[in-house]
C-alpha positions as CSV (number, residue, x, y, z in Angstrom):
1,M,-2.2,0.7,8.2
2,K,-5.4,-0.7,6.5
3,S,-6.5,-3.8,6.7
4,K,-7.2,-6.8,3.9
5,E,-10.2,-6.3,4.0
6,D,-10.4,-2.8,4.0
7,L,-7.9,-2.8,0.2
8,S,-10.0,-5.4,-1.4
9,G,-13.0,-3.0,-1.0
10,L,-10.0,-0.4,-3.8
11,S,-10.7,-0.8,-7.7
12,V,-7.5,-1.5,-8.9
13,D,-7.3,2.1,-10.0
14,D,-7.8,3.4,-6.4
15,L,-5.2,0.4,-5.7
16,K,-2.4,1.9,-8.0
17,Q,-2.8,5.8,-6.2
18,K,-3.0,4.1,-2.8
19,L,0.7,2.3,-3.4
20,A,2.3,5.1,-5.1
21,D,0.9,7.1,-2.4
22,T,2.7,4.6,0.5
23,K,5.8,4.7,-1.4
24,E,6.5,8.0,-1.7
25,E,5.5,7.9,2.0
26,Y,8.4,5.4,2.0
27,N,11.1,7.3,0.4
28,N,10.5,10.4,2.5
29,L,11.2,8.1,5.2
30,N,14.6,7.0,3.9
31,I,15.8,10.3,3.6
32,Q,14.9,11.5,7.2
33,K,16.5,7.8,8.4
34,A,19.6,9.1,6.1
35,T,19.7,13.0,7.9
36,H,18.6,10.9,11.7
37,Q,15.4,12.9,11.3
38,L,13.2,9.9,11.5
39,N,11.5,10.2,14.8
40,N,9.8,6.3,14.9
41,P,12.1,4.1,12.6
42,I,9.1,1.0,12.9
43,R,7.3,3.1,11.4
44,I,9.5,2.2,8.2
45,R,8.6,-1.8,8.3
46,H,5.2,-0.5,8.9
47,V,5.0,2.0,5.5
48,R,7.4,-1.5,3.6
49,R,4.2,-4.3,4.8
50,E,1.3,-1.8,3.5
51,I,3.5,-1.5,0.6
52,A,2.9,-5.0,0.4
53,R,-0.2,-5.5,1.0
54,I,-1.2,-3.5,-1.7
55,N,1.2,-4.8,-4.7
56,T,-0.9,-8.3,-3.3
57,V,-4.4,-7.1,-3.0
58,I,-3.2,-5.9,-7.1
59,R,-1.8,-9.1,-8.2
60,Q,-5.1,-10.9,-7.1
61,H,-7.2,-8.7,-8.7
62,E,-5.3,-9.4,-11.6
63,L,-5.2,-13.0,-11.3
64,G,-9.2,-12.7,-11.1
65,I,-8.8,-14.1,-7.0
66,F,-10.7,-11.2,-5.9
67,K,-13.6,-8.5,-8.0
68,S,-13.4,-5.6,-7.1
69,K,-16.9,-4.0,-6.3
70,T,-17.3,-1.9,-9.1
71,Q,-16.8,-5.1,-11.4
72,D,-19.6,-6.5,-10.3
73,K,-22.1,-3.9,-10.5
């Protein structure tokens, strides 16, 4: 799990790629849950919260609350 500080250091493109990867992982976990192959059901909660964190940081970049380090240079 990435912390808020780790996510805020990424560019918007990197965040969107991370979001796509995390959503794919979330979908795979849900498939595993449906087929009763999921070993750690708590992982679904962690991944869902990570998706929310990434969406929050992306939105903060859009609103100008965060400025990515690539924009400052």
